[in-house]
DSSP file (Angstrom, degrees, kcal/mol; ACC not computed):
  #  RESIDUE AA STRUCTURE BP1 BP2  ACC     N-H-->O    O-->H-N    N-H-->O    O-->H-N    TCO  KAPPA ALPHA  PHI   PSI    X-CA   Y-CA   Z-CA
    1    1 A X     >        0   0    0      0, 0.0     4,-2.1     0, 0.0     5,-0.2   0.000 360.0 360.0 360.0 -43.8    1.9  -96.4   70.7
    2    2 A X  H  >  +     0   0    0      1,-0.2     4,-2.1     2,-0.2     5,-0.2   0.883 360.0  51.9 -59.8 -37.1    1.2  -93.7   68.2
    3    3 A X  H  > S+     0   0    0      1,-0.2     4,-2.5     2,-0.2    -1,-0.2   0.919 109.0  51.1 -62.0 -41.8    4.8  -93.0   67.8
    4    4 A X  H  > S+     0   0    0      1,-0.2     4,-2.1     2,-0.2    -2,-0.2   0.837 109.8  48.5 -57.5 -38.7    5.4  -96.6   67.2
    5    5 A X  H  X S+     0   0    0     -4,-2.1     4,-2.2     2,-0.2    -1,-0.2   0.850 112.0  50.4 -75.2 -36.9    2.8  -96.7   64.6
    6    6 A X  H  X S+     0   0    0     -4,-2.1     4,-2.1     2,-0.2    -2,-0.2   0.876 110.3  50.1 -61.2 -42.3    4.3  -93.5   62.9
    7    7 A X  H  X S+     0   0    0     -4,-2.5     4,-2.4     2,-0.2    -2,-0.2   0.911 111.7  47.5 -68.4 -47.9    7.7  -95.1   63.0
    8    8 A X  H  X S+     0   0    0     -4,-2.1     4,-2.9     1,-0.2     5,-0.2   0.917 110.1  53.1 -61.7 -43.3    6.4  -98.4   61.3
    9    9 A X  H  X S+     0   0    0     -4,-2.2     4,-2.2     2,-0.2    -2,-0.2   0.920 109.6  47.5 -56.0 -44.2    4.6  -96.4   58.8
   10   10 A X  H  X S+     0   0    0     -4,-2.1     4,-2.3     2,-0.2    -2,-0.2   0.945 113.5  49.1 -59.7 -50.4    7.8  -94.5   57.9
   11   11 A X  H  X S+     0   0    0     -4,-2.4     4,-2.0     1,-0.2    -1,-0.2   0.892 110.8  48.2 -57.2 -45.5    9.7  -97.7   57.7
   12   12 A X  H  X S+     0   0    0     -4,-2.9     4,-2.0     2,-0.2    -1,-0.2   0.855 110.0  53.1 -72.1 -30.3    7.2  -99.4   55.5
   13   13 A X  H  X S+     0   0    0     -4,-2.2     4,-2.7    -5,-0.2     5,-0.2   0.963 107.8  51.7 -63.0 -47.1    7.1  -96.4   53.1
   14   14 A X  H  X S+     0   0    0     -4,-2.3     4,-2.2     1,-0.2    -2,-0.2   0.862 111.4  47.8 -61.0 -34.2   10.9  -96.6   52.9
   15   15 A X  H  X S+     0   0    0     -4,-2.0     4,-2.9     2,-0.2    -1,-0.2   0.887 108.6  52.3 -71.9 -34.3   10.6 -100.3   51.9
   16   16 A X  H  X S+     0   0    0     -4,-2.0     4,-2.7     2,-0.2    -2,-0.2   0.920 111.4  47.8 -64.8 -43.5    8.0  -99.7   49.4
   17   17 A X  H  X S+     0   0    0     -4,-2.7     4,-2.7     2,-0.2    -2,-0.2   0.913 111.9  49.8 -65.5 -38.9   10.2  -97.1   47.8
   18   18 A X  H  X S+     0   0    0     -4,-2.2     4,-2.4    -5,-0.2    -2,-0.2   0.953 112.2  47.7 -61.1 -47.4   13.2  -99.4   47.8
   19   19 A X  H  X S+     0   0    0     -4,-2.9     4,-2.7     1,-0.2    -2,-0.2   0.908 112.6  49.8 -60.5 -42.7   11.1 -102.2   46.2
   20   20 A X  H  X S+     0   0    0     -4,-2.7     4,-2.2    -5,-0.2    -1,-0.2   0.927 111.5  46.4 -61.2 -43.6    9.9  -99.9   43.6
   21   21 A X  H  X S+     0   0    0     -4,-2.7     4,-3.0     2,-0.2    -2,-0.2   0.900 112.1  51.6 -66.7 -33.9   13.3  -98.6   42.7
   22   22 A X  H  X S+     0   0    0     -4,-2.4     4,-2.6     2,-0.2     5,-0.3   0.916 110.3  49.7 -63.5 -42.4   14.6 -102.2   42.6
   23   23 A X  H  X S+     0   0    0     -4,-2.7     4,-1.6     1,-0.2    -1,-0.2   0.890 113.0  46.8 -65.1 -36.8   11.7 -103.1   40.2
   24   24 A X  H  X S+     0   0    0     -4,-2.2     4,-1.8     2,-0.2    -1,-0.2   0.895 110.4  51.6 -75.0 -37.9   12.5 -100.2   38.0
   25   25 A X  H  X S+     0   0    0     -4,-3.0     4,-2.2     1,-0.2    -2,-0.2   0.944 112.8  44.7 -59.4 -45.5   16.2 -100.9   37.9
   26   26 A X  H  X S+     0   0    0     -4,-2.6     4,-2.4     2,-0.2    -1,-0.2   0.827 110.6  54.6 -70.5 -28.6   15.7 -104.6   36.9
   27   27 A X  H  X S+     0   0    0     -4,-1.6     4,-2.4    -5,-0.3    -1,-0.2   0.910 110.4  46.1 -71.9 -33.7   13.1 -103.6   34.3
   28   28 A X  H  X S+     0   0    0     -4,-1.8     4,-2.2     2,-0.2    -2,-0.2   0.890 112.9  50.8 -67.6 -42.3   15.7 -101.1   32.7
   29   29 A X  H  X S+     0   0    0     -4,-2.2     4,-2.8     2,-0.2    -2,-0.2   0.889 109.7  49.8 -66.8 -40.8   18.3 -103.9   32.9
   30   30 A X  H  X S+     0   0    0     -4,-2.4     4,-2.7     2,-0.2     5,-0.2   0.926 111.4  49.1 -58.2 -51.0   15.9 -106.3   31.2
   31   31 A X  H  X S+     0   0    0     -4,-2.4     4,-2.0     2,-0.2    -2,-0.2   0.913 112.6  46.3 -61.4 -41.4   15.2 -103.8   28.4
   32   32 A X  H  X S+     0   0    0     -4,-2.2     4,-2.6     2,-0.2     5,-0.2   0.958 113.0  50.9 -63.3 -51.5   18.9 -103.1   27.8
   33   33 A X  H  X S+     0   0    0     -4,-2.8     4,-2.0     1,-0.2    -2,-0.2   0.876 110.3  48.8 -55.4 -41.9   19.6 -106.9   27.9
   34   34 A X  H  X S+     0   0    0     -4,-2.7     4,-2.1     2,-0.2    -1,-0.2   0.853 111.6  49.5 -67.7 -38.3   16.9 -107.5   25.3
   35   35 A X  H  X S+     0   0    0     -4,-2.0     4,-2.3    -5,-0.2    -2,-0.2   0.940 111.6  47.7 -63.1 -48.1   18.2 -104.8   23.0
   36   36 A X  H  X S+     0   0    0     -4,-2.6     4,-2.1     1,-0.2    -2,-0.2   0.864 112.7  51.4 -64.6 -36.2   21.8 -106.0   23.2
   37   37 A X  H  X S+     0   0    0     -4,-2.0     4,-2.5    -5,-0.2    -1,-0.2   0.904 110.6  46.5 -63.9 -43.3   20.4 -109.6   22.5
   38   38 A X  H  X S+     0   0    0     -4,-2.1     4,-2.0     2,-0.2    -2,-0.2   0.873 114.0  47.9 -66.0 -41.7   18.5 -108.5   19.4
   39   39 A X  H  X S+     0   0    0     -4,-2.3     4,-1.7     2,-0.2    -1,-0.2   0.876 113.8  46.3 -73.1 -39.4   21.4 -106.5   18.1
   40   40 A X  H  X S+     0   0    0     -4,-2.1     4,-2.1    -5,-0.2    -2,-0.2   0.921 111.3  54.6 -65.8 -45.1   23.9 -109.5   18.7
   41   41 A X  H  X S+     0   0    0     -4,-2.5     4,-2.2     2,-0.2    -2,-0.2   0.910 108.3  48.8 -47.7 -51.9   21.3 -111.9   17.0
   42   42 A X  H  X S+     0   0    0     -4,-2.0     4,-2.4     1,-0.2    -1,-0.2   0.881 110.3  49.6 -61.9 -42.4   21.2 -109.7   14.0
   43   43 A X  H  X S+     0   0    0     -4,-1.7     4,-2.0     1,-0.2    -1,-0.2   0.868 111.3  49.3 -65.8 -40.4   24.9 -109.5   13.7
   44   44 A X  H  X S+     0   0    0     -4,-2.1     4,-2.3     2,-0.2    -1,-0.2   0.806 107.7  54.7 -74.2 -30.0   25.3 -113.3   14.0
   45   45 A X  H  X S+     0   0    0     -4,-2.2     4,-2.8    -5,-0.2    -2,-0.2   0.936 108.6  48.0 -62.6 -43.1   22.7 -113.8   11.4
   46   46 A X  H  X S+     0   0    0     -4,-2.4     4,-2.4     1,-0.2    -2,-0.2   0.920 111.9  50.5 -68.2 -36.7   24.6 -111.6    9.0
   47   47 A X  H  X S+     0   0    0     -4,-2.0     4,-2.7     2,-0.2    -1,-0.2   0.904 110.0  49.5 -53.0 -46.2   27.8 -113.5    9.8
   48   48 A X  H  X S+     0   0    0     -4,-2.3     4,-3.0     1,-0.2     5,-0.3   0.948 110.8  50.0 -66.9 -41.0   26.1 -116.8    9.2
   49   49 A X  H  X S+     0   0    0     -4,-2.8     4,-3.3     1,-0.2    -1,-0.2   0.942 110.1  49.8 -57.5 -44.1   24.7 -115.6    5.9
   50   50 A X  H  X S+     0   0    0     -4,-2.4     4,-2.0     2,-0.2    -1,-0.2   0.883 112.7  48.9 -65.2 -37.2   28.2 -114.4    4.8
   51   51 A X  H  X S+     0   0    0     -4,-2.7     4,-3.0     2,-0.2    -2,-0.2   0.947 111.7  49.0 -59.8 -52.2   29.6 -117.9    5.8
   52   52 A X  H  X S+     0   0    0     -4,-3.0     4,-3.1     1,-0.2     5,-0.3   0.959 110.3  49.3 -48.4 -58.3   26.9 -119.6    3.9
   53   53 A X  H  X S+     0   0    0     -4,-3.3     4,-2.6    -5,-0.3    -1,-0.2   0.915 114.3  45.4 -52.1 -43.2   27.6 -117.5    0.8
   54   54 A X  H  X S+     0   0    0     -4,-2.0     4,-2.1     1,-0.2    -1,-0.2   0.907 113.2  51.6 -72.9 -36.4   31.4 -118.2    1.0
   55   55 A X  H  X S+     0   0    0     -4,-3.0     4,-1.6     2,-0.2    -2,-0.2   0.938 113.4  42.9 -69.0 -40.9   30.7 -121.9    1.6
   56   56 A X  H  < S+     0   0    0     -4,-3.1    -2,-0.2     1,-0.2    -1,-0.2   0.875 113.4  51.3 -65.7 -38.9   28.4 -122.1   -1.5
   57   57 A X  H >< S+     0   0    0     -4,-2.6     3,-0.8    -5,-0.3    -1,-0.2   0.857 111.2  50.4 -71.0 -29.8   30.8 -120.0   -3.6
   58   58 A X  H 3< S+     0   0    0     -4,-2.1    -2,-0.2     1,-0.2    -1,-0.2   0.887 107.9  52.8 -69.1 -36.4   33.7 -122.4   -2.5
   59   59 A X  T 3<        0   0    0     -4,-1.6    -1,-0.2     1,-0.3    -2,-0.2   0.375 360.0 360.0 -84.9   5.3   31.7 -125.4   -3.4
   60   60 A X    <         0   0    0     -3,-0.8    -1,-0.3    -4,-0.2    -2,-0.1   0.424 360.0 360.0 -92.8 360.0   30.9 -124.3   -7.0
C-alpha cells in the first residue's frame, strides 16, 4: 500500500509540474501576443493618420 501511495504521489507531482509549465508557457504566449498587438495597433494608427492627412490634402 505504501508503494502505491509513493507512486501516486510521484505521478501527482509530475502532473503539477506539467500544469505549472503549461501555465507559464501560455502566460508567455499571452505577453508576446499582447506586445505584438500593441505594436501592430500603433502601426495601423500611424498609417491611418497618413491616409487621413493625404485625404485632407487632396480635398483642399
